[in-house]
C-alpha positions in Angstrom: 268.6 135.8 94.4 270.2 136.0 97.9 267.7 136.0 100.9 268.7 137.2 104.3 267.6 134.5 106.7 267.1 134.8 110.3 265.8 138.5 110.8 262.3 137.7 109.7 261.7 141.4 109.0 260.2 142.1 105.5 262.8 143.0 102.9 262.3 145.3 99.9 259.0 144.7 97.9 258.8 141.4 96.2 261.5 139.9 98.5 260.3 136.8 100.3 260.3 137.0 104.1 262.2 134.0 105.5 262.7 133.2 109.1 264.5 130.1 110.7 262.7 127.6 112.7 264.0 128.7 116.2 262.8 132.4 115.3 259.4 131.1 114.1 258.9 129.1 117.3 260.0 132.2 119.5 257.8 134.8 117.6 254.9 132.5 116.3 252.1 135.0 117.7 253.9 137.9 115.9 254.3 136.0 112.6 250.7 134.9 112.8 249.5 138.6 113.2 251.6 139.4 110.1 250.0 136.6 108.1 246.6 137.7 109.1 247.5 141.1 107.6 248.4 139.3 104.3 252.2 138.5 104.8 253.6 135.3 103.4 256.4 133.9 105.5 258.9 131.1 104.6 260.2 129.0 107.4 263.7 127.6 106.8 265.9 124.8 108.4 269.3 126.3 107.9 269.3 127.6 104.3 266.5 125.1 103.1 263.0 126.3 103.0 260.8 123.7 104.6 257.4 125.5 105.1 255.3 128.6 104.2 252.8 130.5 106.4 250.1 132.0 104.1 246.7 133.7 104.9 243.7 131.3 104.9 241.0 132.1 102.5 238.2 134.2 104.1 235.4 132.0 105.3 231.9 133.5 105.7 231.0 134.0 109.3 228.5 131.6 110.7 225.2 133.1 111.5 224.1 133.3 115.2 222.1 130.4 116.7 223.0 128.0 113.9 221.1 129.6 111.1 222.6 128.7 107.7 222.6 130.6 104.3 219.8 129.6 102.2 218.3 131.4 99.2 214.6 131.0 98.3 214.0 129.9 94.8 212.2 132.3 92.5 209.1 129.9 92.4 208.5 130.6 96.1 207.0 133.9 95.2 204.7 132.4 92.5 200.9 132.5 93.2 199.5 129.5 94.7 196.9 127.4 92.7 193.2 128.0 93.3 192.8 124.8 95.4 195.7 125.7 97.7 194.3 129.1 98.3 190.8 127.7 99.0 192.4 125.4 101.6 193.8 128.3 103.4 190.6 130.2 103.5 188.5 127.4 105.2 
């Protein structure tokens, strides 16, 4: 399959998007925006592919003020033994 190198514009569906190193340096912000939207871009040096920009897996957002995700075990909701209940009633 022949790939047009240099323009960096998406080709027909299924055609890899390839840009040369110089174009990638010049248009990095634009390429990153495209990758954030799901594009995969191959960077070439001459006619040889040397790298690929791909979207990062989605990370869960950190909760505000440093809270972490934690799930209570089901046993948390079990009734307390009588001696512990009595200690709370003193």
